[in-house]
Structures are given as C-alpha cells and as structure tokens.
C-alpha positions as CSV (number, residue, x, y, z in Angstrom):
1,M,-38.1,-49.4,18.0
2,S,-35.1,-47.3,17.9
3,R,-34.9,-46.1,14.2
4,T,-37.0,-44.9,11.4
5,S,-38.5,-47.3,8.9
6,S,-40.2,-46.3,5.6
7,S,-42.0,-47.9,2.7
8,T,-43.3,-46.5,-0.6
9,I,-45.3,-47.9,-3.5
10,W,-47.1,-46.6,-6.6
11,L,-50.7,-47.9,-6.7
12,P,-53.1,-48.2,-9.6
13,R,-56.5,-46.4,-9.7
14,S,-58.2,-49.7,-8.6
15,R,-60.5,-51.2,-6.0
16,R,-57.6,-53.4,-5.1
17,S,-55.3,-50.6,-4.1
18,P,-56.6,-50.1,-0.5
19,A,-55.9,-53.8,0.2
20,I,-52.4,-53.5,-1.3
21,A,-51.7,-50.5,0.8
22,R,-52.9,-52.3,4.0
23,Q,-50.6,-55.2,3.2
24,R,-47.7,-52.8,2.8
25,L,-48.5,-51.2,6.2
26,A,-48.8,-54.5,7.9
27,A,-45.5,-55.7,6.5
28,L,-43.7,-52.5,7.7
29,L,-45.2,-52.6,11.2
30,S,-44.5,-56.3,11.6
31,S,-40.8,-55.7,10.8
32,A,-40.5,-53.0,13.5
33,P,-40.2,-53.7,17.2
34,D,-43.5,-52.6,18.9
35,G,-44.8,-51.6,15.5
36,G,-48.0,-53.4,16.1
37,R,-49.3,-50.7,18.4
38,F,-49.9,-48.6,15.3
39,L,-51.7,-51.3,13.3
40,D,-55.4,-50.8,14.1
41,S,-55.5,-47.0,13.6
42,G,-53.0,-47.2,10.7
43,L,-55.2,-49.7,8.8
44,V,-58.3,-47.4,9.1
45,V,-56.4,-44.3,8.1
46,T,-54.7,-46.1,5.2
47,T,-58.0,-47.5,3.9
48,E,-59.7,-44.1,4.1
49,F,-56.9,-42.2,2.4
50,V,-56.3,-44.7,-0.4
51,T,-60.0,-45.3,-1.0
52,N,-60.6,-41.5,-1.3
53,A,-57.7,-41.2,-3.7
54,V,-59.1,-44.0,-5.9
55,L,-62.7,-42.6,-5.8
56,H,-62.1,-38.9,-5.9
57,G,-58.5,-38.0,-6.4
58,T,-57.1,-40.0,-9.3
59,P,-58.1,-39.4,-12.9
60,I,-57.9,-42.3,-15.3
61,G,-54.4,-42.9,-16.4
62,H,-52.8,-41.6,-13.2
63,L,-51.2,-43.5,-10.3
64,I,-51.4,-43.0,-6.5
65,Y,-48.2,-42.7,-4.5
66,F,-48.4,-44.3,-1.0
67,A,-45.7,-43.6,1.6
68,L,-45.2,-44.7,5.2
69,D,-42.7,-43.4,7.7
70,L,-42.4,-45.0,11.1
71,D,-40.4,-43.8,14.0
72,P,-40.6,-44.6,17.8
73,T,-43.2,-41.9,18.4
74,R,-45.5,-42.0,15.3
75,L,-46.6,-43.5,12.1
76,R,-46.9,-41.1,9.2
77,I,-49.2,-42.1,6.3
78,E,-49.1,-40.1,3.0
79,V,-51.2,-40.5,-0.1
80,H,-50.4,-38.5,-3.2
81,D,-52.9,-38.1,-6.0
82,A,-53.3,-36.0,-9.1
83,R,-56.4,-33.9,-8.2
84,G,-55.3,-30.7,-6.5
85,D,-58.8,-29.3,-7.0
86,R,-60.6,-31.9,-4.8
87,L,-59.5,-31.3,-1.2
88,P,-60.6,-33.5,1.7
89,A,-63.0,-31.8,4.1
90,L,-64.7,-32.9,7.3
91,A,-68.4,-33.2,6.9
92,A,-71.2,-34.0,9.3
93,P,-72.8,-37.1,7.8
94,G,-76.6,-37.4,8.1
95,L,-78.1,-40.2,10.1
96,D,-79.1,-42.0,7.0
97,G,-76.0,-41.2,5.0
98,E,-73.9,-44.0,3.7
99,T,-70.8,-41.9,3.1
100,G,-69.0,-39.0,4.8
101,R,-67.8,-40.8,7.9
102,G,-64.3,-41.6,6.7
103,L,-62.5,-38.4,7.5
104,Q,-64.4,-38.2,10.9
105,L,-62.6,-41.5,11.7
106,V,-59.3,-40.2,10.5
107,D,-59.7,-37.1,12.6
108,S,-60.4,-39.2,15.7
109,L,-57.5,-41.7,15.1
110,T,-54.7,-39.3,14.2
111,A,-52.7,-36.8,16.3
112,N,-52.6,-34.6,13.1
113,W,-53.8,-34.8,9.6
114,G,-54.0,-32.5,6.6
115,C,-53.5,-31.8,3.0
116,S,-50.9,-29.9,1.1
117,P,-50.3,-29.2,-2.6
118,R,-48.1,-31.5,-4.6
119,R,-46.1,-30.1,-7.4
120,P,-46.4,-30.1,-10.4
121,I,-49.9,-31.5,-9.9
122,G,-52.2,-32.9,-7.2
123,K,-52.1,-33.0,-3.5
124,I,-50.7,-34.9,-0.5
125,V,-53.1,-36.1,2.1
126,W,-51.3,-37.1,5.3
127,G,-52.0,-38.3,8.8
128,E,-49.9,-39.1,11.8
129,V,-50.9,-41.8,14.3
130,A,-49.2,-41.3,17.7
131,G,-47.6,-44.2,19.5
C-alpha cells in the first residue's frame, strides 16, 4: 500500500447501518494492497461506533456520516452524529451487564481514539487502527 484511500457515506438512523458501514470498510480494504491486515479490528471499531451513533447519537430525522481514511500505517474511522451532548466514555461494565463493553474493545483495538465537536452540531467519534 503506497497511497491513501478513503471512503465516505451518509447512513440512516437504522439497525441496518452498522452492516452497511462494515460492507463499505471491507470494500475499501479489499481494494488496497495489504489492506486486509486492518479488517478484523476495523470491523469491530466500525460496528461499535456506528451502533453507538444509531442508538445514542442520532435524533430522529438526522443522518450519520461515516468516513474511512487508509494509508500504509493506519486506518482512521470516523463517525459524525448530531448529538454533541452525549459523549462516549469508557465505563467498567459489571459482571452481569449486557452493555458497556464496546468502548473497552475500541480502546484495546485502536492506537488512538477520541471525540471532538462537530460544527454546527454534533460530534465526531474517531479511532485509528495501526498497521
């Protein structure tokens, strides 16, 4: 892989959106030499970010912006949503809890991840998977 590749898409607030985003990721990585090395971690991070945007970050009537940027050293995943007041936070899930593990996975699979404001509304949740 000697160059940068990217892909973006607007996604609906729908249970189908994580699958659509995973398909977009797989297509980008399959078109890049050695892109497959980012696939497993990228699929998990994509699923967590888009699912969180659907469930917690996107009011009815708004869309989710999904962006991928791939270069020889890393895959950057960004999800933009319309809720700037609901920021992602690492939490220690209880032993019996059925939720709260997603960002723990993201934290373990990414070299860096975070959240920044999106103007005029919302936030950008991003993560970088190292190659």
